[in-house]
N, C-alpha and C positions, 0 to 999 in steps of 0.2 A: 397155428394161430400165432400172429405176431404180438409179442408183448410191448405194451405201450410204456415208454420211459416216464418215469415220475417227474413232473415239473416241480422244481424247487419253488417254494413261496418266495415272492419278490421281497426284497429287503427295503424297508422305508426309512430313509435318513431322517432322524428327528429334526423338528423344525429349528431348535436352538443351535444344532450343529451346522445346519444349512445357513442360518443367519450369520454364524460366526465365520464361515468360510467366505461367504458373499461379502462380508464387511471388510475383507482384506484384498479385494480385487480392485482394478482400476475402474474409473468412471466409464471409460470406453467400453469395457467388457460388460459392465453391469447394464449399460443402456442396450446392449445386444441381448442380454439374458432376460430382459423383461418380456421378451416374446416367447420364451421357452415354456414357462408355466405361469398360470395365473397367481399361484401363491408367491412366486418369485417377484412378479410385478408388484404385488401387494407389499411385500417385504421392502422392495427398493424404493417405493414411493412413500413409505411411512416415514414421518418426521423423526421417530425414535431411531429407526435404522439409519437415516441420513446423519444423525448426530454421532451414532456409533461408527459409521464409516469414516466420518471426519476425524474421529479420535484415533481409530485403528490405521486406516490406510493413509490418512492425511499426514501422519507423522513421518512416513517413509516416502512421501511424494513431494516433500518441500523443495522447491527450486526457485526459479524466478521467470518472470515474463518479460520479454523484450518487445517493447512497442515500437515499431518502425514507422516513420513518417515519410521516408524517401527511399526508393522511388515510388513505393506504393504503401498503403496503410494496412497494417496487419498486427496481430498479437501472436507471438510464438513462445511456447513454454520450454524451459531448459530445466533438466534434472541433473544437478552436479555438472559434469563437463559434456553432457549429451543433449542434443536437441530431440524432443519427442514430438509426435504428431498431434499436437493440440493447437495448431495454428488456426486463425480465423481472420477473415478480411473484414475490416470495419470502414472501408472507403465510403460505403453508402451513408454512413452516419455523419460525416463531416464535410463531404464534398471537397472544396479547395482548402479549407482550413486544416492545419496540421493535426489538431486534436491533442489532448493531453491525458495521461494516466494519473488520476489523483491518488488512488490508494487501493489496497486490497485486503480483504478480511474474509476468512472462511470460504475461500474460492470464489468469492464475488469481487468484481473489479469496477471501480467508478471511473468513468471517462467524461471529459468536458471538451466542448468545441474551442474554449478560450480560457486564458488566465491573464490577469493584470490588464484590464482594458475598461474603457468607458462604455457604459451601457447607453447607446444611442437609440433613438426611436426606431431606426431600421436594423438594429442589431440585437439579437436575443441571445441569451445564455441557454445552451442546450447541454443537458446533463443526462448520462445513461448509466445504468448499472448492468453488468453483463456477467455470465458465467461462461468463460472460454471453453470449459470442459463439456458442458451441455449445449453450448451454442445459443443460449437464451439471452435476449437483450430487452431491457425495459427502458423505455423512455420516461423520464420523470416530467410531471407537470411543470409548467414554466413558473419560476419563482417570481415574487414581487419585486418590482424595481421602479425607480423613478428615472426620469431623463437625467443623464450625465452622472449617475452613481458611478463610482470606481471600484471594480472588484479587486480586493486585495488578495484573497486566497480562497480556496475550496478545500474542505476536509471530508473524509469518509471514514466511518467506523461502525462498531457494533455496541449496542447498548444491552449488556447482559441482564440487567434488572428486569427489563420488559421484553427481552428477546426481539429486539428491533434493530434494523439497519437504518443509519441516519446519515444525511449529508448536511454540512453546514457551509453556508456561503458568507463570507465576511466582506462587507462593502464600506468604503469611505464615503460618507455622505457630505454634501456641500458644507464647506467651512466658512466662518465668518470672522471678522477681525474683532478682537477683544478691545471695547472702547477704553477700558482702563489701562491697558498695556498694548499699544499698537504693534508691538513686536511679537505678540502671542496671538495665535489663532485658536478659536474655539471650534471644535468639530465633533461629529458624532460618528459612531460605528453602526452600521446596520447589519443585523444578524439574521439570516434566514436559515431555518432548520427544517429539513424534509424528514419525515417519518415514513418508513416503509409500511408499517402497520396501518397508519392512517391514510397513507398515499396522499399527503397534503403538506403544505408549508406553514410554518408558524413564524411570525416576524416579531423581533425585539429591537430596541434601540438603545445603545449605550452612549449617553451624553458626556462629552468631555472625559474620555477614558483616561486612567492613570498610565496605561501602557498601550503600545501599538505594535502590530506585526510588522516585521522588517524584511523577512525572507521566508521562502519555503524550502524545507529540507529536501535533499534527494534521499532516496531509500525508504525506510519504514517510518512514516509519519504517525501511524496508529500504534498505541501501546497502552495496555492497562485501561482500556475503556476511554481513551482520550486521543485526540489528534494533536500534533505538536508543530510549532513554528518557532523561528527565531523572533525575538521581540526586544523592545527597548523601552525603559521607563522614561516618560516624557520630561520629567522634572530633573532627574539625576543623570539621564543619558546612560544609565547602566544597562548592559546587555543582559539578556535572560532567555529562557525558553518559555514560550506561552503555550498553554494547553487548553483545549476545549473539551470539557468533560461531557460525554454524551448522556449519562444518566440524568444529571442535574441541569444539563444545557447551560453551563456557566463556564467562564474563562477563569484560569488559575495561572500562577507564575511558579516556574521552577528555576532556582538559582544554578548558575554555572559552577564548575569547579573553582574553588578558591586557589587559583594558581596564577603566576605571573604571565604565563603564555596567553591567558584569557583576557589580559589587559590590552593585548595588541589589537588594533582596530579591525584588522582583516583576518585574524586567526580563525575566528569562529564562522565566517561567512561561508566557507566551503565545507562545513560539517556534514557528515552523513549519519543520519539516525539508523541504528541497527538494533537488533535483538540478539545479544551475545550471551548464550547459555542462560536464556530466560530473564536477563536483565536489560533495563533501558540503558542504552549505550550510545556513544558518539565516536566516530573515527574521523580524524582530522589530520590533514597534511601539515607537516612541520614547515614553518615559514623559512627556516634557514637551509632546509634540505628537501627539494621537491620530490625525492623518492623515498622519504621516511614519513610514516603515519603513526600517530598516537591513538590508542584505543582507550577511552575513558568509560568507566562502568559505574552506574549508580547502584550501589549494592542494596539500598533500600529506597524504593521508588518514592519520590517526593521529598526526601531527607537530604539537604544540601551537603551535610558533613559526610555523606556516605560515598561521595565521588572518590574513585581511586584510578590512577593510571594503570591499567591491567597489562598492556603490552605496547611495545614500540617495534614497529614492523618496518624493516628496510627491504624494499623491492629492488632486485638487482637490475643494473643497466646493462643491457645486452647488446645494444646497437646504437649508432648515431641517431640523435633526435628521437630517441624513445622516451615517451613520456606517459605515466600512468595517472589515472584518476579512478577513485573508487565509484562503482556503480551499484554495488550490492552488499549484503551482509555476509558474515561468515557462514559456512556450511560445514557438514561433517564434524560436528562437535568442536567447531572453532577452528578447524584446520584450513579450510578453503575460502579464499577471498576473491570475489569477482571484480575485475577491473576492466578498464577500456585503455588501449594503447594509443599512441599518437595518430595512427591511421584509422582509429574508430573500430578496430577489431576487439571482440571480447576476448579477455585474458583470464585465465584461472591461475592463481598463485597459491601453492601449498606452503603455509607458514611453517611447517615442520621440516619438509624435505627440501624447501627452497626452489622447487621446480615450478616452471611456468609452462602452461599449455595454451595455445592460441586456437581460436576458432576462425573459420573463414567468413563468419557472419560479420557485417559491418554495422556497428551501432549508430543508428541515425534516429534517436529518439530517446526514450527512457526505459529503464528496467525497474522492476519492482518484485519483491518477495511474494511468492504465491504457492499455494498448494491446491491440488484438485479437490473437488467436492461435488456432491449431488444437490446442494442447496438450490432449490428451484424458485424461479420467478413466475411460475405458471399460474399462481393465483391472482396475478395481475396481468395486465394487458401486455403480451409479448409481441415485440416488433418482428 
């Protein structure tokens, strides 16, 4: 009589260990694993797990997105110096319009068909929120506008207080001449705020504002619950940073560093907002040397006196007509700076080793800081 072998009892991995392991995997892997077990699908789609994954895996997946507008429209993700397969075509969204990346937070990216233009009767403002990692795309309802309103800028960010993603559109409304002072025009700013939770827009109007937006920054416009632009006081002509606080839906002013360089008219125009070691920061090309950059850090957000010049970075000139411009923030604990050279190629410069590495990719658009996430748009209509 043949003896039967005893079958060892199967080992069941505890749920908390499974969740911990899954929370450290890439989005691409997790989307595949949803089909393995019902319990895994439940974990992966649970908002608590999505937040855990954003905290665990998101910290190691921070890179940047390259938005290309020529010869075709696409979004491609880079992690440090390597391109990874998270590219998606967005040609269907914008047609012949180049399209713009407004900002990114928690793995979601805001896109628009236009910036700085008059809203005519035959021209609409199309805004989308997408998650390149999950390929979900949400088209926002059309915001309110009147004929000939001029769009000054668009911002995108997260409202922690209400766990809400918001988009703000700032418009210049028709101006009128001040009868008491013909050299002074009275005008209003129209502010449209979209709430993802409500899936609707709310309109406000600021009559004769004290300050006005002057420029949109490259880089990371969103920081500490607010989106940031360059601004100017209309009475004193003083330059500043203007922020829109998403919690309270109000504008606030941040002073620039009290330094002679910031008195120069064009010094501040090419500023790049970055997040350096969790601080709100600016990287600015020196006026006297086109290959030297100053890194200014605000040690206490909102406190003017806390600005310090943290670093001065000199990028070596290696060939004739080589010219760098910053396109992204620092990575790898402040060691890696992403640049673009004269020919439009992406360049990684290590501030410690002074080494440069070039990519074959040609930058024909804009780059933005990004990290993978499972944050879903599925509870809204997905395009």
